[in-house]
N, CA, C and O atoms as a Maestro MAE file, in Angstrom:
{
 s_m_m2io_version
 :::
 2.0.0
}

f_m_ct {
 s_m_title
 :::
 protein
 m_atom[264] {
  # First column is atom index #
  i_m_mmod_type
  r_m_x_coord
  r_m_y_coord
  r_m_z_coord
  i_m_residue_number
  s_m_chain_name
  s_m_pdb_residue_name
  s_m_pdb_atom_name
  i_m_atomic_number
  :::
  1 25 109.501 125.788 94.230 1 A "MET " " N  " 7
  2 3 110.388 124.778 93.290 1 A "MET " " CA " 6
  3 2 111.695 125.376 92.610 1 A "MET " " C  " 6
  4 15 111.538 126.576 92.389 1 A "MET " " O  " 8
  5 25 112.349 125.123 92.401 2 A "LYS " " N  " 7
  6 3 113.763 125.542 91.898 2 A "LYS " " CA " 6
  7 2 113.986 125.339 90.589 2 A "LYS " " C  " 6
  8 15 113.632 124.232 90.181 2 A "LYS " " O  " 8
  9 25 114.807 126.590 89.252 3 A "PRO " " N  " 7
  10 3 114.894 126.220 88.222 3 A "PRO " " CA " 6
  11 2 115.400 124.878 88.223 3 A "PRO " " C  " 6
  12 15 114.921 123.830 87.789 3 A "PRO " " O  " 8
  13 25 116.853 125.239 89.013 4 A "GLU " " N  " 7
  14 3 117.648 124.019 88.671 4 A "GLU " " CA " 6
  15 2 117.094 122.539 89.048 4 A "GLU " " C  " 6
  16 15 117.940 121.647 88.985 4 A "GLU " " O  " 8
  17 25 115.903 122.202 89.397 5 A "ASP " " N  " 7
  18 3 115.607 120.935 89.842 5 A "ASP " " CA " 6
  19 2 114.242 120.546 89.001 5 A "ASP " " C  " 6
  20 15 113.734 119.425 88.989 5 A "ASP " " O  " 8
  21 25 113.590 122.107 88.060 6 A "ILE " " N  " 7
  22 3 112.919 121.195 87.292 6 A "ILE " " CA " 6
  23 2 113.968 120.951 85.763 6 A "ILE " " C  " 6
  24 15 113.821 119.989 85.009 6 A "ILE " " O  " 8
  25 25 115.155 122.224 85.538 7 A "ARG " " N  " 7
  26 3 116.377 121.273 84.667 7 A "ARG " " CA " 6
  27 2 116.174 120.050 84.695 7 A "ARG " " C  " 6
  28 15 115.530 119.443 83.838 7 A "ARG " " O  " 8
  29 25 116.848 119.414 85.959 8 A "ASP " " N  " 7
  30 3 116.905 118.053 86.086 8 A "ASP " " CA " 6
  31 2 116.413 116.836 86.203 8 A "ASP " " C  " 6
  32 15 116.940 115.749 86.439 8 A "ASP " " O  " 8
  33 25 114.689 117.370 85.889 9 A "MET " " N  " 7
  34 3 113.358 116.628 85.247 9 A "MET " " CA " 6
  35 2 113.970 116.078 83.793 9 A "MET " " C  " 6
  36 15 114.603 116.573 82.861 9 A "MET " " O  " 8
  37 25 113.334 114.570 84.186 10 A "SER " " N  " 7
  38 3 112.981 114.554 82.461 10 A "SER " " CA " 6
  39 2 111.976 115.134 81.803 10 A "SER " " C  " 6
  40 15 111.420 115.941 82.548 10 A "SER " " O  " 8
  41 25 111.316 115.070 80.354 11 A "ALA " " N  " 7
  42 3 110.395 115.979 80.175 11 A "ALA " " CA " 6
  43 2 108.963 114.870 80.416 11 A "ALA " " C  " 6
  44 15 107.928 115.216 79.846 11 A "ALA " " O  " 8
  45 25 108.950 114.243 80.817 12 A "ALA " " N  " 7
  46 3 107.786 113.291 80.835 12 A "ALA " " CA " 6
  47 2 107.329 113.192 82.345 12 A "ALA " " C  " 6
  48 15 106.236 112.656 82.527 12 A "ALA " " O  " 8
  49 25 108.020 113.636 83.442 13 A "GLU " " N  " 7
  50 3 107.960 114.379 84.761 13 A "GLU " " CA " 6
  51 2 107.769 115.638 85.268 13 A "GLU " " C  " 6
  52 15 107.265 115.907 86.359 13 A "GLU " " O  " 8
  53 25 108.283 116.577 84.250 14 A "ILE " " N  " 7
  54 3 107.656 117.923 83.747 14 A "ILE " " CA " 6
  55 2 106.512 118.306 83.857 14 A "ILE " " C  " 6
  56 15 106.109 119.157 84.649 14 A "ILE " " O  " 8
  57 25 105.584 117.417 82.682 15 A "GLU " " N  " 7
  58 3 104.717 117.465 81.970 15 A "GLU " " CA " 6
  59 2 103.770 117.140 82.910 15 A "GLU " " C  " 6
  60 15 102.696 117.741 82.952 15 A "GLU " " O  " 8
  61 25 104.260 115.604 84.225 16 A "ALA " " N  " 7
  62 3 103.290 115.757 85.023 16 A "ALA " " CA " 6
  63 2 102.774 116.629 85.991 16 A "ALA " " C  " 6
  64 15 101.657 117.091 86.225 16 A "ALA " " O  " 8
  65 25 104.226 116.762 86.642 17 A "ARG " " N  " 7
  66 3 104.050 118.320 87.257 17 A "ARG " " CA " 6
  67 2 103.663 119.199 87.519 17 A "ARG " " C  " 6
  68 15 103.460 119.782 88.584 17 A "ARG " " O  " 8
  69 25 103.408 119.531 85.826 18 A "LEU " " N  " 7
  70 3 102.922 120.602 85.122 18 A "LEU " " CA " 6
  71 2 101.185 120.312 85.375 18 A "LEU " " C  " 6
  72 15 100.436 121.136 85.900 18 A "LEU " " O  " 8
  73 25 100.884 119.343 85.015 19 A "ASN " " N  " 7
  74 3 99.363 118.835 85.057 19 A "ASN " " CA " 6
  75 2 98.631 118.809 86.245 19 A "ASN " " C  " 6
  76 15 97.420 118.843 86.462 19 A "ASN " " O  " 8
  77 25 100.018 118.714 87.275 20 A "GLU " " N  " 7
  78 3 99.852 118.602 89.581 20 A "GLU " " CA " 6
  79 2 99.581 119.770 89.732 20 A "GLU " " C  " 6
  80 15 98.983 120.182 90.726 20 A "GLU " " O  " 8
  81 25 100.086 120.718 88.493 21 A "LEU " " N  " 7
  82 3 99.977 121.865 89.473 21 A "LEU " " CA " 6
  83 2 99.009 122.886 88.832 21 A "LEU " " C  " 6
  84 15 98.972 124.050 89.229 21 A "LEU " " O  " 8
  85 25 98.395 122.524 88.047 22 A "LYS " " N  " 7
  86 3 97.122 122.925 87.410 22 A "LYS " " CA " 6
  87 2 95.994 122.769 87.511 22 A "LYS " " C  " 6
  88 15 94.970 123.421 87.311 22 A "LYS " " O  " 8
  89 25 96.378 121.419 87.991 23 A "GLU " " N  " 7
  90 3 95.393 120.877 89.056 23 A "GLU " " CA " 6
  91 2 94.880 121.825 90.469 23 A "GLU " " C  " 6
  92 15 93.884 122.332 90.984 23 A "GLU " " O  " 8
  93 25 96.296 121.646 90.642 24 A "GLU " " N  " 7
  94 3 95.899 122.310 92.502 24 A "GLU " " CA " 6
  95 2 95.764 123.874 92.478 24 A "GLU " " C  " 6
  96 15 95.766 124.440 93.571 24 A "GLU " " O  " 8
  97 25 95.654 124.576 91.410 25 A "GLN " " N  " 7
  98 3 95.828 125.882 90.954 25 A "GLN " " CA " 6
  99 2 94.340 126.040 90.586 25 A "GLN " " C  " 6
  100 15 93.926 127.123 91.000 25 A "GLN " " O  " 8
  101 25 93.437 125.348 89.971 26 A "PHE " " N  " 7
  102 3 92.066 124.888 89.615 26 A "PHE " " CA " 6
  103 2 91.525 124.965 91.127 26 A "PHE " " C  " 6
  104 15 90.734 125.871 91.388 26 A "PHE " " O  " 8
  105 25 91.880 124.126 92.070 27 A "LYS " " N  " 7
  106 3 91.276 124.056 93.146 27 A "LYS " " CA " 6
  107 2 91.719 124.629 94.180 27 A "LYS " " C  " 6
  108 15 91.108 124.292 95.193 27 A "LYS " " O  " 8
  109 25 92.447 125.281 94.322 28 A "LEU " " N  " 7
  110 3 92.809 126.350 94.754 28 A "LEU " " CA " 6
  111 2 91.724 127.818 95.120 28 A "LEU " " C  " 6
  112 15 91.291 128.266 96.182 28 A "LEU " " O  " 8
  113 25 91.538 128.339 93.380 29 A "ARG " " N  " 7
  114 3 91.009 129.023 92.986 29 A "ARG " " CA " 6
  115 2 88.971 128.831 93.206 29 A "ARG " " C  " 6
  116 15 88.050 129.646 93.251 29 A "ARG " " O  " 8
  117 25 89.037 127.726 93.267 30 A "PHE " " N  " 7
  118 3 87.588 127.571 93.407 30 A "PHE " " CA " 6
  119 2 87.411 127.675 94.690 30 A "PHE " " C  " 6
  120 15 86.303 128.018 95.102 30 A "PHE " " O  " 8
  121 25 88.595 127.367 95.698 31 A "SER " " N  " 7
  122 3 88.207 127.160 97.152 31 A "SER " " CA " 6
  123 2 88.224 128.719 97.528 31 A "SER " " C  " 6
  124 15 87.771 129.215 98.559 31 A "SER " " O  " 8
  125 25 88.790 129.318 96.556 32 A "SER " " N  " 7
  126 3 89.239 130.844 96.776 32 A "SER " " CA " 6
  127 2 87.814 131.436 96.811 32 A "SER " " C  " 6
  128 15 87.218 132.154 97.614 32 A "SER " " O  " 8
  129 25 87.639 131.118 96.160 33 A "SER " " N  " 7
  130 3 86.118 132.174 95.741 33 A "SER " " CA " 6
  131 2 84.683 131.445 96.529 33 A "SER " " C  " 6
  132 15 83.504 131.801 96.540 33 A "SER " " O  " 8
  133 25 85.255 130.509 97.033 34 A "MET " " N  " 7
  134 3 84.325 129.706 98.473 34 A "MET " " CA " 6
  135 2 84.550 130.348 99.837 34 A "MET " " C  " 6
  136 15 84.127 129.887 100.897 34 A "MET " " O  " 8
  137 25 85.306 131.528 99.683 35 A "MET " " N  " 7
  138 3 86.134 131.718 101.054 35 A "MET " " CA " 6
  139 2 86.933 130.458 101.895 35 A "MET " " C  " 6
  140 15 86.937 130.533 103.123 35 A "MET " " O  " 8
  141 25 87.588 129.335 101.250 36 A "GLU " " N  " 7
  142 3 87.701 128.216 101.976 36 A "GLU " " CA " 6
  143 2 89.442 127.985 102.318 36 A "GLU " " C  " 6
  144 15 90.113 127.131 102.898 36 A "GLU " " O  " 8
  145 25 89.687 129.181 101.646 37 A "VAL " " N  " 7
  146 3 91.390 129.182 101.034 37 A "VAL " " CA " 6
  147 2 92.038 130.040 102.802 37 A "VAL " " C  " 6
  148 15 91.488 131.063 103.212 37 A "VAL " " O  " 8
  149 25 93.093 129.439 103.502 38 A "GLU " " N  " 7
  150 3 93.247 130.239 104.830 38 A "GLU " " CA " 6
  151 2 94.314 130.651 104.180 38 A "GLU " " C  " 6
  152 15 94.281 131.866 104.372 38 A "GLU " " O  " 8
  153 25 95.531 130.354 103.331 39 A "ASN " " N  " 7
  154 3 96.873 131.008 102.742 39 A "ASN " " CA " 6
  155 2 96.703 131.290 101.518 39 A "ASN " " C  " 6
  156 15 96.791 130.281 100.818 39 A "ASN " " O  " 8
  157 25 96.397 132.678 100.677 40 A "ASN " " N  " 7
  158 3 95.873 132.790 99.831 40 A "ASN " " CA " 6
  159 2 97.242 133.361 99.314 40 A "ASN " " C  " 6
  160 15 97.190 134.130 98.354 40 A "ASN " " O  " 8
  161 25 98.591 133.021 99.924 41 A "ALA " " N  " 7
  162 3 99.856 133.126 99.104 41 A "ALA " " CA " 6
  163 2 100.054 131.736 98.296 41 A "ALA " " C  " 6
  164 15 100.653 131.746 97.220 41 A "ALA " " O  " 8
  165 25 99.540 130.556 98.838 42 A "LEU " " N  " 7
  166 3 99.576 129.900 98.231 42 A "LEU " " CA " 6
  167 2 99.344 129.807 96.829 42 A "LEU " " C  " 6
  168 15 100.240 129.217 96.226 42 A "LEU " " O  " 8
  169 25 98.117 130.342 95.940 43 A "ILE " " N  " 7
  170 3 97.938 130.204 95.237 43 A "ILE " " CA " 6
  171 2 99.054 131.273 93.802 43 A "ILE " " C  " 6
  172 15 99.254 130.860 92.660 43 A "ILE " " O  " 8
  173 25 99.551 132.557 94.345 44 A "GLY " " N  " 7
  174 3 100.566 133.006 93.913 44 A "GLY " " CA " 6
  175 2 101.635 131.956 93.937 44 A "GLY " " C  " 6
  176 15 102.422 131.871 92.994 44 A "GLY " " O  " 8
  177 25 101.717 130.971 95.200 45 A "GLN " " N  " 7
  178 3 103.283 130.578 94.467 45 A "GLN " " CA " 6
  179 2 102.868 129.361 93.449 45 A "GLN " " C  " 6
  180 15 103.676 129.009 92.589 45 A "GLN " " O  " 8
  181 25 101.492 128.682 93.579 46 A "VAL " " N  " 7
  182 3 101.770 127.467 92.420 46 A "VAL " " CA " 6
  183 2 101.196 128.042 91.140 46 A "VAL " " C  " 6
  184 15 100.982 127.295 90.186 46 A "VAL " " O  " 8
  185 25 100.930 129.386 91.080 47 A "ARG " " N  " 7
  186 3 100.765 129.942 89.527 47 A "ARG " " CA " 6
  187 2 102.471 130.839 89.322 47 A "ARG " " C  " 6
  188 15 102.714 131.538 88.338 47 A "ARG " " O  " 8
  189 25 103.348 130.635 90.332 48 A "ARG " " N  " 7
  190 3 104.841 131.321 89.718 48 A "ARG " " CA " 6
  191 2 105.300 130.315 89.867 48 A "ARG " " C  " 6
  192 15 106.503 130.535 90.006 48 A "ARG " " O  " 8
  193 25 104.983 128.473 89.987 49 A "ASP " " N  " 7
  194 3 106.027 127.458 89.509 49 A "ASP " " CA " 6
  195 2 105.406 127.013 88.555 49 A "ASP " " C  " 6
  196 15 106.129 126.350 87.811 49 A "ASP " " O  " 8
  197 25 104.151 127.099 88.179 50 A "ILE " " N  " 7
  198 3 103.763 126.939 86.350 50 A "ILE " " CA " 6
  199 2 104.336 127.377 85.841 50 A "ILE " " C  " 6
  200 15 104.932 126.709 84.996 50 A "ILE " " O  " 8
  201 25 104.631 128.892 85.942 51 A "ALA " " N  " 7
  202 3 105.703 129.595 85.556 51 A "ALA " " CA " 6
  203 2 107.348 129.163 85.096 51 A "ALA " " C  " 6
  204 15 107.814 129.306 83.966 51 A "ALA " " O  " 8
  205 25 108.044 128.620 86.254 52 A "ARG " " N  " 7
  206 3 108.836 128.278 85.968 52 A "ARG " " CA " 6
  207 2 109.227 127.408 85.076 52 A "ARG " " C  " 6
  208 15 110.082 127.398 84.190 52 A "ARG " " O  " 8
  209 25 108.096 126.357 85.649 53 A "ILE " " N  " 7
  210 3 108.307 124.619 84.165 53 A "ILE " " CA " 6
  211 2 108.129 125.347 82.805 53 A "ILE " " C  " 6
  212 15 108.979 125.100 81.949 53 A "ILE " " O  " 8
  213 25 106.826 126.476 82.407 54 A "LYS " " N  " 7
  214 3 106.621 126.496 81.405 54 A "LYS " " CA " 6
  215 2 107.882 127.228 80.448 54 A "LYS " " C  " 6
  216 15 108.046 126.961 79.258 54 A "LYS " " O  " 8
  217 25 108.812 128.301 81.314 55 A "THR " " N  " 7
  218 3 109.752 128.493 80.769 55 A "THR " " CA " 6
  219 2 111.040 127.578 80.633 55 A "THR " " C  " 6
  220 15 111.710 127.666 79.604 55 A "THR " " O  " 8
  221 25 111.405 126.699 81.644 56 A "VAL " " N  " 7
  222 3 112.064 125.287 81.547 56 A "VAL " " CA " 6
  223 2 111.496 124.477 80.160 56 A "VAL " " C  " 6
  224 15 112.131 123.590 79.590 56 A "VAL " " O  " 8
  225 25 110.225 124.954 79.767 57 A "LEU " " N  " 7
  226 3 110.027 123.968 78.551 57 A "LEU " " CA " 6
  227 2 110.259 124.889 77.327 57 A "LEU " " C  " 6
  228 15 110.565 124.430 76.227 57 A "LEU " " O  " 8
  229 25 110.111 126.101 77.552 58 A "ARG " " N  " 7
  230 3 110.396 126.647 76.289 58 A "ARG " " CA " 6
  231 2 112.152 126.854 76.117 58 A "ARG " " C  " 6
  232 15 112.870 127.068 75.140 58 A "ARG " " O  " 8
  233 25 112.408 126.679 77.538 59 A "GLU " " N  " 7
  234 3 114.284 127.029 77.061 59 A "GLU " " CA " 6
  235 2 114.911 126.105 76.604 59 A "GLU " " C  " 6
  236 15 116.026 126.160 76.084 59 A "GLU " " O  " 8
  237 25 113.654 124.380 76.900 60 A "ARG " " N  " 7
  238 3 114.334 123.085 75.832 60 A "ARG " " CA " 6
  239 2 113.867 123.411 74.490 60 A "ARG " " C  " 6
  240 15 114.564 123.074 73.533 60 A "ARG " " O  " 8
  241 25 112.799 124.010 74.318 61 A "GLU " " N  " 7
  242 3 112.323 123.614 73.118 61 A "GLU " " CA " 6
  243 2 112.925 125.115 72.156 61 A "GLU " " C  " 6
  244 15 112.412 125.172 71.038 61 A "GLU " " O  " 8
  245 25 113.708 126.026 72.417 62 A "LEU " " N  " 7
  246 3 114.456 126.463 71.820 62 A "LEU " " CA " 6
  247 2 116.095 126.328 71.356 62 A "LEU " " C  " 6
  248 15 116.636 126.686 70.310 62 A "LEU " " O  " 8
  249 25 116.659 125.662 72.568 63 A "ALA " " N  " 7
  250 3 117.745 124.679 72.730 63 A "ALA " " CA " 6
  251 2 117.832 123.536 71.356 63 A "ALA " " C  " 6
  252 15 118.903 123.184 70.863 63 A "ALA " " O  " 8
  253 25 116.751 123.157 70.977 64 A "GLN " " N  " 7
  254 3 116.488 122.224 70.181 64 A "GLN " " CA " 6
  255 2 116.180 122.593 68.941 64 A "GLN " " C  " 6
  256 15 116.039 121.817 67.996 64 A "GLN " " O  " 8
  257 25 116.075 123.718 68.909 65 A "ASN " " N  " 7
  258 3 115.770 124.357 66.980 65 A "ASN " " CA " 6
  259 2 117.510 125.082 67.002 65 A "ASN " " C  " 6
  260 15 117.679 125.438 65.836 65 A "ASN " " O  " 8
  261 25 118.576 125.366 67.670 66 A "THR " " N  " 7
  262 3 119.239 126.579 67.327 66 A "THR " " CA " 6
  263 2 120.351 124.648 67.034 66 A "THR " " C  " 6
  264 15 121.499 124.658 66.589 66 A "THR " " O  " 8
  :::
 }
 m_bond[263] {
  # First column is bond index #
  i_m_from
  i_m_to
  i_m_order
  :::
  1 1 2 1
  2 2 3 1
  3 3 4 2
  4 3 5 1
  5 5 6 1
  6 6 7 1
  7 7 8 2
  8 7 9 1
  9 9 10 1
  10 10 11 1
  11 11 12 2
  12 11 13 1
  13 13 14 1
  14 14 15 1
  15 15 16 2
  16 15 17 1
  17 17 18 1
  18 18 19 1
  19 19 20 2
  20 19 21 1
  21 21 22 1
  22 22 23 1
  23 23 24 2
  24 23 25 1
  25 25 26 1
  26 26 27 1
  27 27 28 2
  28 27 29 1
  29 29 30 1
  30 30 31 1
  31 31 32 2
  32 31 33 1
  33 33 34 1
  34 34 35 1
  35 35 36 2
  36 35 37 1
  37 37 38 1
  38 38 39 1
  39 39 40 2
  40 39 41 1
  41 41 42 1
  42 42 43 1
  43 43 44 2
  44 43 45 1
  45 45 46 1
  46 46 47 1
  47 47 48 2
  48 47 49 1
  49 49 50 1
  50 50 51 1
  51 51 52 2
  52 51 53 1
  53 53 54 1
  54 54 55 1
  55 55 56 2
  56 55 57 1
  57 57 58 1
  58 58 59 1
  59 59 60 2
  60 59 61 1
  61 61 62 1
  62 62 63 1
  63 63 64 2
  64 63 65 1
  65 65 66 1
  66 66 67 1
  67 67 68 2
  68 67 69 1
  69 69 70 1
  70 70 71 1
  71 71 72 2
  72 71 73 1
  73 73 74 1
  74 74 75 1
  75 75 76 2
  76 75 77 1
  77 77 78 1
  78 78 79 1
  79 79 80 2
  80 79 81 1
  81 81 82 1
  82 82 83 1
  83 83 84 2
  84 83 85 1
  85 85 86 1
  86 86 87 1
  87 87 88 2
  88 87 89 1
  89 89 90 1
  90 90 91 1
  91 91 92 2
  92 91 93 1
  93 93 94 1
  94 94 95 1
  95 95 96 2
  96 95 97 1
  97 97 98 1
  98 98 99 1
  99 99 100 2
  100 99 101 1
  101 101 102 1
  102 102 103 1
  103 103 104 2
  104 103 105 1
  105 105 106 1
  106 106 107 1
  107 107 108 2
  108 107 109 1
  109 109 110 1
  110 110 111 1
  111 111 112 2
  112 111 113 1
  113 113 114 1
  114 114 115 1
  115 115 116 2
  116 115 117 1
  117 117 118 1
  118 118 119 1
  119 119 120 2
  120 119 121 1
  121 121 122 1
  122 122 123 1
  123 123 124 2
  124 123 125 1
  125 125 126 1
  126 126 127 1
  127 127 128 2
  128 127 129 1
  129 129 130 1
  130 130 131 1
  131 131 132 2
  132 131 133 1
  133 133 134 1
  134 134 135 1
  135 135 136 2
  136 135 137 1
  137 137 138 1
  138 138 139 1
  139 139 140 2
  140 139 141 1
  141 141 142 1
  142 142 143 1
  143 143 144 2
  144 143 145 1
  145 145 146 1
  146 146 147 1
  147 147 148 2
  148 147 149 1
  149 149 150 1
  150 150 151 1
  151 151 152 2
  152 151 153 1
  153 153 154 1
  154 154 155 1
  155 155 156 2
  156 155 157 1
  157 157 158 1
  158 158 159 1
  159 159 160 2
  160 159 161 1
  161 161 162 1
  162 162 163 1
  163 163 164 2
  164 163 165 1
  165 165 166 1
  166 166 167 1
  167 167 168 2
  168 167 169 1
  169 169 170 1
  170 170 171 1
  171 171 172 2
  172 171 173 1
  173 173 174 1
  174 174 175 1
  175 175 176 2
  176 175 177 1
  177 177 178 1
  178 178 179 1
  179 179 180 2
  180 179 181 1
  181 181 182 1
  182 182 183 1
  183 183 184 2
  184 183 185 1
  185 185 186 1
  186 186 187 1
  187 187 188 2
  188 187 189 1
  189 189 190 1
  190 190 191 1
  191 191 192 2
  192 191 193 1
  193 193 194 1
  194 194 195 1
  195 195 196 2
  196 195 197 1
  197 197 198 1
  198 198 199 1
  199 199 200 2
  200 199 201 1
  201 201 202 1
  202 202 203 1
  203 203 204 2
  204 203 205 1
  205 205 206 1
  206 206 207 1
  207 207 208 2
  208 207 209 1
  209 209 210 1
  210 210 211 1
  211 211 212 2
  212 211 213 1
  213 213 214 1
  214 214 215 1
  215 215 216 2
  216 215 217 1
  217 217 218 1
  218 218 219 1
  219 219 220 2
  220 219 221 1
  221 221 222 1
  222 222 223 1
  223 223 224 2
  224 223 225 1
  225 225 226 1
  226 226 227 1
  227 227 228 2
  228 227 229 1
  229 229 230 1
  230 230 231 1
  231 231 232 2
  232 231 233 1
  233 233 234 1
  234 234 235 1
  235 235 236 2
  236 235 237 1
  237 237 238 1
  238 238 239 1
  239 239 240 2
  240 239 241 1
  241 241 242 1
  242 242 243 1
  243 243 244 2
  244 243 245 1
  245 245 246 1
  246 246 247 1
  247 247 248 2
  248 247 249 1
  249 249 250 1
  250 250 251 1
  251 251 252 2
  252 251 253 1
  253 253 254 1
  254 254 255 1
  255 255 256 2
  256 255 257 1
  257 257 258 1
  258 258 259 1
  259 259 260 2
  260 259 261 1
  261 261 262 1
  262 262 263 1
  263 263 264 2
  :::
 }
}
């Protein structure tokens, strides 16, 4: 997911996507501990998507305060 795509989303859509990614991350971590994950790179990709979303949320928060 690209930052431009995230910036085009509404706040509600971003929060929903963030919750989905956190749930997916939990499932992947659990599966990884059980040796059921075929693609370990997916865990890192989800983590980076979460970071991108949190960055955009923080940008919006700072823009409102100025």
